[in-house]
C-alpha positions in Angstrom: 39.6 17.2 -17.3 37.9 14.4 -19.5 39.3 14.0 -22.7 37.4 12.7 -25.6 37.6 8.7 -24.8 35.6 9.3 -21.2 32.9 10.9 -22.7 32.2 8.9 -25.7 32.6 5.7 -22.7 30.2 7.6 -20.4 27.8 8.8 -23.0 27.5 5.2 -25.2 26.5 4.1 -20.8 24.0 6.3 -20.8 22.3 6.0 -24.1 22.3 2.3 -23.6 21.0 2.3 -20.2 18.0 5.1 -21.6 17.5 1.8 -24.4 17.8 -0.8 -22.0 14.3 1.4 -20.3 12.6 2.5 -22.1 12.5 -1.3 -23.8 11.4 -2.5 -20.1 8.9 0.1 -19.6 5.9 -1.2 -20.2 6.8 -4.5 -18.2 7.1 -1.8 -15.1 3.9 0.2 -16.0 1.8 -3.1 -17.9 2.6 -5.7 -14.4 -0.1 -7.4 -14.2 1.7 -10.2 -11.8 0.8 -7.5 -8.5 -2.5 -8.7 -7.3 -4.8 -6.0 -5.4 -5.2 -7.3 -2.4 -8.3 -6.6 -1.0 -8.9 -6.8 3.1 -12.4 -8.7 4.5 -14.4 -8.0 7.3 -13.0 -11.2 9.4 -9.6 -9.7 8.5 -10.8 -6.2 9.8 -12.0 -7.7 13.4 -8.5 -10.2 13.4 -6.9 -6.3 13.5 -9.3 -5.1 15.5 -8.4 -8.1 18.4 -4.9 -7.0 17.7 -5.4 -3.4 18.9 -7.4 -4.1 21.6 -7.0 -7.1 24.1 -9.2 -5.5 27.0 -12.6 -4.5 25.5 -12.3 -6.5 22.1 -16.2 -6.6 23.0 -16.8 -2.9 22.7 -14.9 -2.2 19.3 -16.4 -4.5 17.8 -19.7 -3.5 18.4 -18.6 0.3 17.3 -17.0 -1.1 14.0 -20.3 -3.0 12.9 -22.4 -0.1 13.9 -20.1 1.6 11.8 -20.6 -0.7 8.9 -24.1 -1.1 9.2 -24.2 2.9 8.6 -22.5 2.3 5.5 -18.9 2.8 5.7 -16.7 0.6 4.2 -14.8 -1.5 6.5 -11.5 0.0 6.0 -12.4 3.7 7.3 -14.6 1.7 9.7 -11.6 -0.1 11.0 -10.1 3.3 10.9 -12.3 5.5 12.5 -12.9 2.8 15.8 -9.0 2.7 15.9 -9.1 6.4 16.4 -11.9 6.7 18.6 -10.1 4.9 21.2 -6.6 6.8 20.9 -8.8 9.3 22.1 -11.0 8.1 24.7 
């Protein structure tokens, strides 16, 4: 069994950890140093070249066709990859 002194040490360490977490909580929530990474169309085309070594021209045509339909580039990329795996 624990004696009173060890319970006091463990509970004080827990309270100190809780207080330190509350003090630093805003740093974790409001971290504005992390920039959102947006990928442009050219980067998606480069990724297509990694997937489609043999038939890159058809993959690019499918990608641009979907892009012209109004899909966003990330969806165009995912659909083009999925379409190739089905064929």
